[in-house]
N, CA, C, O and the ligand as a Tripos MOL2 file, in Angstrom:
@<TRIPOS>MOLECULE
protein
  237   235    60     0     0
PROTEIN
NO_CHARGES

@<TRIPOS>ATOM
      1 N          11.7320   12.4590  -15.7980 N.3       1 MET1
      2 CA         10.5860   11.6290  -15.3710 C.3       1 MET1
      3 C          10.6620   10.2590  -15.8650 C.2       1 MET1
      4 O          11.0870   10.0010  -16.9910 O.2       1 MET1
      5 N          10.2460    9.3510  -15.0160 N.am      2 THR2
      6 CA          9.9860    7.9700  -15.4110 C.3       2 THR2
      7 C           8.6320    7.4720  -15.6640 C.2       2 THR2
      8 O           7.7510    8.1680  -15.1600 O.2       2 THR2
      9 N           8.2490    6.4490  -16.3120 N.am      3 ASP3
     10 CA          6.9970    6.1370  -16.4970 C.3       3 ASP3
     11 C           6.5190    5.8170  -14.9620 C.2       3 ASP3
     12 O           7.2300    5.3410  -14.0770 O.2       3 ASP3
     13 N           5.1500    6.1900  -14.8650 N.am      4 VAL4
     14 CA          4.4870    5.9900  -13.5240 C.3       4 VAL4
     15 C           3.6650    4.6980  -13.8580 C.2       4 VAL4
     16 O           3.0600    4.6440  -14.9290 O.2       4 VAL4
     17 N           3.6260    3.5950  -12.9150 N.am      5 VAL5
     18 CA          2.8120    2.5170  -12.8570 C.3       5 VAL5
     19 C           1.6040    2.7470  -11.8770 C.2       5 VAL5
     20 O           1.8140    2.7250  -10.6640 O.2       5 VAL5
     21 N           0.3950    2.9590  -12.3580 N.am      6 PRO6
     22 CA         -0.6390    3.1010  -11.3200 C.3       6 PRO6
     23 C          -0.8400    1.7130  -10.3180 C.2       6 PRO6
     24 O          -0.5210    0.5670  -10.6350 O.2       6 PRO6
     25 N          -1.2830    2.0230   -9.3910 N.am      7 PRO7
     26 CA         -1.2090    0.8140   -8.3380 C.3       7 PRO7
     27 C          -2.4510   -0.0820   -8.6760 C.2       7 PRO7
     28 O          -3.5640    0.3310   -9.0040 O.2       7 PRO7
     29 N          -2.0510   -1.3900   -8.5330 N.am      8 GLY8
     30 CA         -3.0450   -2.2380   -9.1290 C.3       8 GLY8
     31 C          -4.1550   -2.6120   -8.0070 C.2       8 GLY8
     32 O          -5.2570   -3.0720   -8.3080 O.2       8 GLY8
     33 N          -3.7790   -2.3860   -6.8230 N.am      9 GLU9
     34 CA         -4.7820   -2.6550   -5.6320 C.3       9 GLU9
     35 C          -4.5290   -1.7330   -4.5900 C.2       9 GLU9
     36 O          -3.5120   -1.0470   -4.4790 O.2       9 GLU9
     37 N          -5.5700   -1.7530   -3.7800 N.am     10 ARG10
     38 CA         -5.4270   -0.6760   -2.6580 C.3      10 ARG10
     39 C          -6.3170   -1.1870   -1.3880 C.2      10 ARG10
     40 O          -7.4320   -1.6830   -1.5470 O.2      10 ARG10
     41 N          -5.7930   -1.0380   -0.2960 N.am     11 ILE11
     42 CA         -6.4670   -1.6180    1.0550 C.3      11 ILE11
     43 C          -6.6200   -0.4020    1.9330 C.2      11 ILE11
     44 O          -5.7420    0.4380    2.1270 O.2      11 ILE11
     45 N          -7.8260   -0.4040    2.4380 N.am     12 CYS12
     46 CA         -8.1190    0.6650    3.4990 C.3      12 CYS12
     47 C          -7.5980    0.3060    4.8990 C.2      12 CYS12
     48 O          -7.8790   -0.7350    5.4940 O.2      12 CYS12
     49 N          -6.7310    1.3830    5.3950 N.am     13 GLU13
     50 CA         -5.9780    1.1230    6.5770 C.3      13 GLU13
     51 C          -7.0910    1.1150    7.8560 C.2      13 GLU13
     52 O          -6.7200    0.6690    8.9420 O.2      13 GLU13
     53 N          -8.3680    1.5900    7.6940 N.am     14 ARG14
     54 CA         -9.2520    1.9270    8.6780 C.3      14 ARG14
     55 C         -10.1270    0.4850    8.8490 C.2      14 ARG14
     56 O         -10.2340   -0.1040    9.9250 O.2      14 ARG14
     57 N         -10.6900    0.0670    7.6620 N.am     15 CYS15
     58 CA        -11.7030   -1.2000    7.8540 C.3      15 CYS15
     59 C         -11.3000   -2.2890    7.1330 C.2      15 CYS15
     60 O         -11.9730   -3.3170    7.2120 O.2      15 CYS15
     61 N         -10.1940   -2.2460    6.3520 N.am     16 GLY16
     62 CA         -9.5670   -3.3890    5.8310 C.3      16 GLY16
     63 C         -10.0750   -3.8000    4.3780 C.2      16 GLY16
     64 O          -9.7640   -4.8590    3.8320 O.2      16 GLY16
     65 N         -10.9150   -2.8020    3.8110 N.am     17 ARG17
     66 CA        -11.3360   -3.0640    2.6180 C.3      17 ARG17
     67 C         -10.4480   -3.2760    1.4660 C.2      17 ARG17
     68 O          -9.5080   -2.4880    1.3600 O.2      17 ARG17
     69 N         -10.5790   -4.1890    0.5970 N.am     18 HIS18
     70 CA         -9.5590   -4.6130   -0.1840 C.3      18 HIS18
     71 C         -10.0160   -4.3730   -1.7380 C.2      18 HIS18
     72 O         -10.9710   -4.9930   -2.2050 O.2      18 HIS18
     73 N          -9.3800   -3.5730   -2.3850 N.am     19 ASP19
     74 CA        -10.0650   -3.2910   -3.8900 C.3      19 ASP19
     75 C          -8.7890   -3.8430   -4.9020 C.2      19 ASP19
     76 O          -7.6210   -3.9460   -4.5270 O.2      19 ASP19
     77 N          -9.2500   -4.1420   -6.1490 N.am     20 GLU20
     78 CA         -8.2800   -4.5410   -7.1340 C.3      20 GLU20
     79 C          -8.8480   -3.6950   -8.3110 C.2      20 GLU20
     80 O         -10.0570   -3.4730   -8.3800 O.2      20 GLU20
     81 N          -7.9690   -3.2240   -9.2380 N.am     21 TRP21
     82 CA         -8.1380   -2.2890  -10.1930 C.3      21 TRP21
     83 C          -8.5760   -3.3890  -11.3280 C.2      21 TRP21
     84 O          -7.8280   -4.3450  -11.5320 O.2      21 TRP21
     85 N          -9.6530   -3.2610  -11.9760 N.am     22 ASP22
     86 CA        -10.0940   -3.9660  -13.0400 C.3      22 ASP22
     87 C          -9.7930   -3.2950  -14.4870 C.2      22 ASP22
     88 O         -10.5200   -2.3870  -14.8890 O.2      22 ASP22
     89 N          -8.7970   -3.7270  -15.1880 N.am     23 ASP23
     90 CA         -8.4870   -2.9800  -16.4030 C.3      23 ASP23
     91 C          -9.6080   -3.0390  -17.4610 C.2      23 ASP23
     92 O          -9.9330   -2.0630  -18.1380 O.2      23 ASP23
     93 N         -10.1560   -4.2190  -17.5480 N.am     24 ASP24
     94 CA        -11.3970   -4.3620  -18.4200 C.3      24 ASP24
     95 C         -12.5270   -3.2030  -18.2430 C.2      24 ASP24
     96 O         -12.9870   -2.4800  -19.1270 O.2      24 ASP24
     97 N         -12.8350   -3.2240  -16.9150 N.am     25 ARG25
     98 CA        -14.0320   -2.2550  -16.7130 C.3      25 ARG25
     99 C         -13.5860   -0.9640  -16.3590 C.2      25 ARG25
    100 O         -14.4310   -0.0810  -16.2140 O.2      25 ARG25
    101 N         -12.2510   -0.6910  -16.1800 N.am     26 GLY26
    102 CA        -11.7590    0.6960  -15.8350 C.3      26 GLY26
    103 C         -12.3160    1.0720  -14.4780 C.2      26 GLY26
    104 O         -12.7160    2.2250  -14.3160 O.2      26 GLY26
    105 N         -12.3710    0.2540  -13.5570 N.am     27 ALA27
    106 CA        -13.0590    0.5770  -12.1670 C.3      27 ALA27
    107 C         -12.3700   -0.3070  -11.0200 C.2      27 ALA27
    108 O         -11.7340   -1.3310  -11.2700 O.2      27 ALA27
    109 N         -12.5760    0.2200   -9.7070 N.am     28 TRP28
    110 CA        -12.0350   -0.6690   -8.5890 C.3      28 TRP28
    111 C         -13.0960   -1.6460   -8.3710 C.2      28 TRP28
    112 O         -14.2700   -1.2940   -8.4790 O.2      28 TRP28
    113 N         -12.7460   -2.9690   -8.0400 N.am     29 THR29
    114 CA        -13.5260   -4.0190   -7.7810 C.3      29 THR29
    115 C         -13.1670   -4.6740   -6.5260 C.2      29 THR29
    116 O         -12.0140   -5.0900   -6.4120 O.2      29 THR29
    117 N         -14.0400   -4.8300   -5.5230 N.am     30 ILE30
    118 CA        -14.0590   -5.4520   -4.4100 C.3      30 ILE30
    119 C         -13.3890   -6.7380   -4.4210 C.2      30 ILE30
    120 O         -13.9780   -7.6290   -5.0330 O.2      30 ILE30
    121 N         -11.9870   -7.1000   -3.7290 N.am     31 VAL31
    122 CA        -11.5520   -8.3450   -3.8230 C.3      31 VAL31
    123 C         -12.3830   -9.4530   -3.1870 C.2      31 VAL31
    124 O         -12.9550   -9.0240   -2.1840 O.2      31 VAL31
    125 N         -12.6280  -10.6750   -3.4260 N.am     32 THR32
    126 CA        -13.1980  -11.7650   -2.7610 C.3      32 THR32
    127 C         -12.1470  -12.7500   -2.5250 C.2      32 THR32
    128 O         -11.3830  -13.3000   -3.3180 O.2      32 THR32
    129 N         -12.3100  -12.8790   -0.9120 N.am     33 ASP33
    130 CA        -11.1640  -13.9690   -0.5310 C.3      33 ASP33
    131 C         -12.0410  -14.9200    0.2250 C.2      33 ASP33
    132 O         -12.8320  -14.5740    1.1030 O.2      33 ASP33
    133 N         -11.8220  -16.2240   -0.2120 N.am     34 ASP34
    134 CA        -12.6200  -17.4180    0.4310 C.3      34 ASP34
    135 C         -14.0240  -17.2060    0.4820 C.2      34 ASP34
    136 O         -14.6880  -17.4550    1.4880 O.2      34 ASP34
    137 N         -14.6090  -16.6430   -0.8260 N.am     35 GLY35
    138 CA        -16.0140  -16.4330   -1.0760 C.3      35 GLY35
    139 C         -16.5810  -15.3430   -0.1140 C.2      35 GLY35
    140 O         -17.7880  -15.2730    0.1200 O.2      35 GLY35
    141 N         -15.6540  -14.4880    0.4400 N.am     36 GLU36
    142 CA        -16.1570  -13.3690    1.2040 C.3      36 GLU36
    143 C         -15.7390  -12.0460    0.6310 C.2      36 GLU36
    144 O         -14.5350  -11.8460    0.4690 O.2      36 GLU36
    145 N         -16.5610  -11.1810    0.3280 N.am     37 ARG37
    146 CA        -16.0430   -9.8810   -0.2280 C.3      37 ARG37
    147 C         -15.5090   -8.9690    0.8270 C.2      37 ARG37
    148 O         -16.1630   -8.5340    1.7750 O.2      37 ARG37
    149 N         -14.1200   -8.6960    0.5410 N.am     38 GLN38
    150 CA        -13.5160   -7.6950    1.4100 C.3      38 GLN38
    151 C         -13.9680   -6.2540    1.3400 C.2      38 GLN38
    152 O         -13.2050   -5.3430    1.0210 O.2      38 GLN38
    153 N         -15.1520   -6.0970    1.6280 N.am     39 SER39
    154 CA        -15.7470   -4.7960    1.4060 C.3      39 SER39
    155 C         -15.7410   -3.8820    2.5560 C.2      39 SER39
    156 O         -16.2770   -2.7760    2.4800 O.2      39 SER39
    157 N         -15.0430   -4.3800    3.8190 N.am     40 GLY40
    158 CA        -15.0320   -3.4610    4.8170 C.3      40 GLY40
    159 C         -16.2010   -2.7320    5.3820 C.2      40 GLY40
    160 O         -17.3030   -3.2810    5.3680 O.2      40 GLY40
    161 N         -16.0630   -1.6530    5.8330 N.am     41 ASP41
    162 CA        -17.2650   -0.9920    6.5550 C.3      41 ASP41
    163 C         -17.8020    0.0080    5.6120 C.2      41 ASP41
    164 O         -17.0560    0.8930    5.1940 O.2      41 ASP41
    165 N         -19.2160   -0.0700    5.1880 N.am     42 PRO42
    166 CA        -19.7070    0.7990    4.2530 C.3      42 PRO42
    167 C         -19.8740    2.1100    4.6750 C.2      42 PRO42
    168 O         -20.1560    2.9710    3.8420 O.2      42 PRO42
    169 N         -19.7190    2.4280    6.0340 N.am     43 PHE43
    170 CA        -19.7030    3.8830    6.3500 C.3      43 PHE43
    171 C         -18.1890    4.2630    6.7080 C.2      43 PHE43
    172 O         -17.9880    5.2380    7.4310 O.2      43 PHE43
    173 N         -17.3120    3.6400    6.2990 N.am     44 CYS44
    174 CA        -15.8110    4.2000    6.5220 C.3      44 CYS44
    175 C         -15.6940    5.0850    5.5490 C.2      44 CYS44
    176 O         -16.2680    5.0290    4.4610 O.2      44 CYS44
    177 N         -14.8190    6.0650    5.9870 N.am     45 LEU45
    178 CA        -14.2080    7.1370    5.3410 C.3      45 LEU45
    179 C         -12.8510    6.4880    4.8700 C.2      45 LEU45
    180 O         -11.7960    6.7420    5.4510 O.2      45 LEU45
    181 N         -12.9370    5.5490    3.6750 N.am     46 HIS46
    182 CA        -11.7470    4.8500    3.4300 C.3      46 HIS46
    183 C         -10.2260    5.6170    3.5580 C.2      46 HIS46
    184 O         -10.1480    6.7940    3.2060 O.2      46 HIS46
    185 N          -9.3680    5.1110    3.9250 N.am     47 GLU47
    186 CA         -7.9370    5.5920    4.0370 C.3      47 GLU47
    187 C          -7.0370    4.6620    3.2760 C.2      47 GLU47
    188 O          -6.5060    3.6840    3.8030 O.2      47 GLU47
    189 N          -6.8750    5.0240    1.9290 N.am     48 TRP48
    190 CA         -6.4070    3.8420    1.0030 C.3      48 TRP48
    191 C          -4.8540    4.0290    1.2170 C.2      48 TRP48
    192 O          -4.2020    5.0710    1.2780 O.2      48 TRP48
    193 N          -4.4300    2.6320    1.3170 N.am     49 ASP49
    194 CA         -2.9470    2.5150    1.4950 C.3      49 ASP49
    195 C          -2.4980    2.0600    0.1720 C.2      49 ASP49
    196 O          -2.4800    0.8520   -0.0650 O.2      49 ASP49
    197 N          -2.1560    2.8650   -0.6560 N.am     50 ILE50
    198 CA         -1.6880    2.4730   -2.0930 C.3      50 ILE50
    199 C          -0.1670    2.9120   -2.2760 C.2      50 ILE50
    200 O           0.3530    2.8830   -3.3910 O.2      50 ILE50
    201 N           0.3600    3.2220   -1.4130 N.am     51 ASN51
    202 CA          1.8100    3.6860   -1.3670 C.3      51 ASN51
    203 C           2.7110    2.3310   -0.8940 C.2      51 ASN51
    204 O           3.8920    2.2040   -1.2150 O.2      51 ASN51
    205 N           2.0590    1.4580   -0.1780 N.am     52 GLY52
    206 CA          2.7800    0.3550    0.4010 C.3      52 GLY52
    207 C           3.4890   -0.4350   -0.6220 C.2      52 GLY52
    208 O           4.6630   -0.7650   -0.4520 O.2      52 GLY52
    209 N           2.7270   -0.7960   -1.8260 N.am     53 ASN53
    210 CA          3.4240   -1.6580   -2.8780 C.3      53 ASN53
    211 C           3.2140   -0.8750   -4.1010 C.2      53 ASN53
    212 O           2.7640   -1.4200   -5.1090 O.2      53 ASN53
    213 N           3.5570    0.5510   -4.0660 N.am     54 TYR54
    214 CA          3.5160    1.1780   -5.1880 C.3      54 TYR54
    215 C           4.6580    1.4690   -5.5780 C.2      54 TYR54
    216 O           5.4650    2.1100   -4.9060 O.2      54 TYR54
    217 N           4.8830    0.9660   -6.8710 N.am     55 SER55
    218 CA          6.3600    1.0170   -7.7830 C.3      55 SER55
    219 C           6.1600    2.2410   -8.6290 C.2      55 SER55
    220 O           5.2040    2.3560   -9.3970 O.2      55 SER55
    221 N           7.1420    3.2010   -8.4570 N.am     56 PRO56
    222 CA          7.1370    4.4180   -9.3720 C.3      56 PRO56
    223 C           7.9450    4.1210  -10.5960 C.2      56 PRO56
    224 O           8.0230    4.9680  -11.4850 O.2      56 PRO56
    225 N           8.5120    3.0410  -10.6860 N.am     57 LEU57
    226 CA          9.3400    2.5620  -11.8160 C.3      57 LEU57
    227 C           8.6470    1.4350  -12.7120 C.2      57 LEU57
    228 O           8.1880    0.4170  -12.1940 O.2      57 LEU57
    229 N           8.6020    1.6560  -13.9830 N.am     58 ALA58
    230 CA          7.8900    0.6360  -14.8300 C.3      58 ALA58
    231 C           8.9710   -0.4650  -14.9930 C.2      58 ALA58
    232 O          10.1820   -0.2800  -15.1130 O.2      58 ALA58
    233 N           8.2710   -1.7060  -14.9750 N.am     59 GLU59
    234 CA          9.2910   -3.0440  -15.1960 C.3      59 GLU59
    235 C           9.3520   -3.4680  -16.5880 C.2      59 GLU59
    236 O          10.0520   -4.4280  -16.9110 O.2      59 GLU59
    237 ZN        -12.2480    1.7910    4.8920 Zn       60 ZN60
@<TRIPOS>BOND
     1     1     2 1
     2     2     3 1
     3     3     4 2
     4     3     5 am
     5     5     6 1
     6     6     7 1
     7     7     8 2
     8     7     9 am
     9     9    10 1
    10    10    11 1
    11    11    12 2
    12    11    13 am
    13    13    14 1
    14    14    15 1
    15    15    16 2
    16    15    17 am
    17    17    18 1
    18    18    19 1
    19    19    20 2
    20    19    21 am
    21    21    22 1
    22    22    23 1
    23    23    24 2
    24    23    25 am
    25    25    26 1
    26    26    27 1
    27    27    28 2
    28    27    29 am
    29    29    30 1
    30    30    31 1
    31    31    32 2
    32    31    33 am
    33    33    34 1
    34    34    35 1
    35    35    36 2
    36    35    37 am
    37    37    38 1
    38    38    39 1
    39    39    40 2
    40    39    41 am
    41    41    42 1
    42    42    43 1
    43    43    44 2
    44    43    45 am
    45    45    46 1
    46    46    47 1
    47    47    48 2
    48    47    49 am
    49    49    50 1
    50    50    51 1
    51    51    52 2
    52    51    53 am
    53    53    54 1
    54    54    55 1
    55    55    56 2
    56    55    57 am
    57    57    58 1
    58    58    59 1
    59    59    60 2
    60    59    61 am
    61    61    62 1
    62    62    63 1
    63    63    64 2
    64    63    65 am
    65    65    66 1
    66    66    67 1
    67    67    68 2
    68    67    69 am
    69    69    70 1
    70    70    71 1
    71    71    72 2
    72    71    73 am
    73    73    74 1
    74    74    75 1
    75    75    76 2
    76    75    77 am
    77    77    78 1
    78    78    79 1
    79    79    80 2
    80    79    81 am
    81    81    82 1
    82    82    83 1
    83    83    84 2
    84    83    85 am
    85    85    86 1
    86    86    87 1
    87    87    88 2
    88    87    89 am
    89    89    90 1
    90    90    91 1
    91    91    92 2
    92    91    93 am
    93    93    94 1
    94    94    95 1
    95    95    96 2
    96    95    97 am
    97    97    98 1
    98    98    99 1
    99    99   100 2
   100    99   101 am
   101   101   102 1
   102   102   103 1
   103   103   104 2
   104   103   105 am
   105   105   106 1
   106   106   107 1
   107   107   108 2
   108   107   109 am
   109   109   110 1
   110   110   111 1
   111   111   112 2
   112   111   113 am
   113   113   114 1
   114   114   115 1
   115   115   116 2
   116   115   117 am
   117   117   118 1
   118   118   119 1
   119   119   120 2
   120   119   121 am
   121   121   122 1
   122   122   123 1
   123   123   124 2
   124   123   125 am
   125   125   126 1
   126   126   127 1
   127   127   128 2
   128   127   129 am
   129   129   130 1
   130   130   131 1
   131   131   132 2
   132   131   133 am
   133   133   134 1
   134   134   135 1
   135   135   136 2
   136   135   137 am
   137   137   138 1
   138   138   139 1
   139   139   140 2
   140   139   141 am
   141   141   142 1
   142   142   143 1
   143   143   144 2
   144   143   145 am
   145   145   146 1
   146   146   147 1
   147   147   148 2
   148   147   149 am
   149   149   150 1
   150   150   151 1
   151   151   152 2
   152   151   153 am
   153   153   154 1
   154   154   155 1
   155   155   156 2
   156   155   157 am
   157   157   158 1
   158   158   159 1
   159   159   160 2
   160   159   161 am
   161   161   162 1
   162   162   163 1
   163   163   164 2
   164   163   165 am
   165   165   166 1
   166   166   167 1
   167   167   168 2
   168   167   169 am
   169   169   170 1
   170   170   171 1
   171   171   172 2
   172   171   173 am
   173   173   174 1
   174   174   175 1
   175   175   176 2
   176   175   177 am
   177   177   178 1
   178   178   179 1
   179   179   180 2
   180   179   181 am
   181   181   182 1
   182   182   183 1
   183   183   184 2
   184   183   185 am
   185   185   186 1
   186   186   187 1
   187   187   188 2
   188   187   189 am
   189   189   190 1
   190   190   191 1
   191   191   192 2
   192   191   193 am
   193   193   194 1
   194   194   195 1
   195   195   196 2
   196   195   197 am
   197   197   198 1
   198   198   199 1
   199   199   200 2
   200   199   201 am
   201   201   202 1
   202   202   203 1
   203   203   204 2
   204   203   205 am
   205   205   206 1
   206   206   207 1
   207   207   208 2
   208   207   209 am
   209   209   210 1
   210   210   211 1
   211   211   212 2
   212   211   213 am
   213   213   214 1
   214   214   215 1
   215   215   216 2
   216   215   217 am
   217   217   218 1
   218   218   219 1
   219   219   220 2
   220   219   221 am
   221   221   222 1
   222   222   223 1
   223   223   224 2
   224   223   225 am
   225   225   226 1
   226   226   227 1
   227   227   228 2
   228   227   229 am
   229   229   230 1
   230   230   231 1
   231   231   232 2
   232   231   233 am
   233   233   234 1
   234   234   235 1
   235   235   236 2
@<TRIPOS>SUBSTRUCTURE
     1 MET1         2 RESIDUE 1 A MET
     2 THR2         6 RESIDUE 1 A THR
     3 ASP3        10 RESIDUE 1 A ASP
     4 VAL4        14 RESIDUE 1 A VAL
     5 VAL5        18 RESIDUE 1 A VAL
     6 PRO6        22 RESIDUE 1 A PRO
     7 PRO7        26 RESIDUE 1 A PRO
     8 GLY8        30 RESIDUE 1 A GLY
     9 GLU9        34 RESIDUE 1 A GLU
    10 ARG10       38 RESIDUE 1 A ARG
    11 ILE11       42 RESIDUE 1 A ILE
    12 CYS12       46 RESIDUE 1 A CYS
    13 GLU13       50 RESIDUE 1 A GLU
    14 ARG14       54 RESIDUE 1 A ARG
    15 CYS15       58 RESIDUE 1 A CYS
    16 GLY16       62 RESIDUE 1 A GLY
    17 ARG17       66 RESIDUE 1 A ARG
    18 HIS18       70 RESIDUE 1 A HIS
    19 ASP19       74 RESIDUE 1 A ASP
    20 GLU20       78 RESIDUE 1 A GLU
    21 TRP21       82 RESIDUE 1 A TRP
    22 ASP22       86 RESIDUE 1 A ASP
    23 ASP23       90 RESIDUE 1 A ASP
    24 ASP24       94 RESIDUE 1 A ASP
    25 ARG25       98 RESIDUE 1 A ARG
    26 GLY26      102 RESIDUE 1 A GLY
    27 ALA27      106 RESIDUE 1 A ALA
    28 TRP28      110 RESIDUE 1 A TRP
    29 THR29      114 RESIDUE 1 A THR
    30 ILE30      118 RESIDUE 1 A ILE
    31 VAL31      122 RESIDUE 1 A VAL
    32 THR32      126 RESIDUE 1 A THR
    33 ASP33      130 RESIDUE 1 A ASP
    34 ASP34      134 RESIDUE 1 A ASP
    35 GLY35      138 RESIDUE 1 A GLY
    36 GLU36      142 RESIDUE 1 A GLU
    37 ARG37      146 RESIDUE 1 A ARG
    38 GLN38      150 RESIDUE 1 A GLN
    39 SER39      154 RESIDUE 1 A SER
    40 GLY40      158 RESIDUE 1 A GLY
    41 ASP41      162 RESIDUE 1 A ASP
    42 PRO42      166 RESIDUE 1 A PRO
    43 PHE43      170 RESIDUE 1 A PHE
    44 CYS44      174 RESIDUE 1 A CYS
    45 LEU45      178 RESIDUE 1 A LEU
    46 HIS46      182 RESIDUE 1 A HIS
    47 GLU47      186 RESIDUE 1 A GLU
    48 TRP48      190 RESIDUE 1 A TRP
    49 ASP49      194 RESIDUE 1 A ASP
    50 ILE50      198 RESIDUE 1 A ILE
    51 ASN51      202 RESIDUE 1 A ASN
    52 GLY52      206 RESIDUE 1 A GLY
    53 ASN53      210 RESIDUE 1 A ASN
    54 TYR54      214 RESIDUE 1 A TYR
    55 SER55      218 RESIDUE 1 A SER
    56 PRO56      222 RESIDUE 1 A PRO
    57 LEU57      226 RESIDUE 1 A LEU
    58 ALA58      230 RESIDUE 1 A ALA
    59 GLU59      234 RESIDUE 1 A GLU
    60 ZN60       237 GROUP 0 **** ****
């Protein structure tokens, strides 16, 4: 087994919500782009795409 690096961000494939992992708070935080929170649809059953840029190998 190699070291696993947890994903630093996640995007919902359904509504486009974009979260970033906040290490300091230990929680997901909604990304703000051009002053607009990428919060997506509050009623969406989010389908997180966290495999697209997920690297299983530590750098
Ligand atoms: Zn969603």
